[in-house]
N, C-alpha and C positions, 0 to 999 in steps of 0.2 A: 919817570917820564923823560927826564933829561938823557939817561943812559939809553933808553929804548929809542928816543929820537936820534941819538948818535949812531946807534946800531942800524937804524933804518937808512940814514944817510950813506953809511958805508956798505950797505947791502949785505949785512951780516945777520946771523941768527938773532931773532928778536925775543924779547920778553913776552911770554903768552899773555893775552888779555885777561885771562882768568886770574893770573898772578897779580895784575895791577888792580883788579877788582877786590881780591882778597886783602891786599894791602890797604885799600880804602876801608874795608869793613873792620879791619884790625886797628883803625884809628888814624889812617892817613888821608882821610877825606879832604880836609882843608889843604894840606900840602899838595894832594893830587889836583885839586881844582886850580890852585895857584900855579903849579907846574905846567898844567895844560895850556894856560894862557902865556906863561913866560916862554916856554919852548915851542909854542904854537904846535902842539902835538895832540892828536886825537880830538881836535876841537870840532871836527865835522861829524863825529860819531855821538849821536844823541844818547846811546845807552850809557856812555861814560858820564855825561852830566847827570842822568837819572840815578845811576848807581852811587855816584859821589854825593849827590844832594840827599838821597835817602839815607846813606850812611851818616851823613852830617846830622840829619834830623834824629836819627836813632841814638847817635852819641849825645846829642843835646838833651833828648829825653831821658837817657840814662843819667846824665850829670845832674839834671834837674831833680830826678827821682832820688838820687843819692843825697843831694844837697838838702832837700826838703826832709828827708828822713833823719838826717844828722842835726837838723836845726831845732 
């Protein structure tokens, strides 16, 4: 998010939104949500909050499932 914000300010080629969504799904949901607020980037785009929160819930469910199977 920080890099994309910097590129946006400099009017340079940006990181595709799909790549930001993929990073969220691969485990970067918490970092993405924090970075959105720290850098004030993509905060008006509801789909980013939805994707990041869904990713966060999926990762939480996965961690819970793994933890209960191992216990």
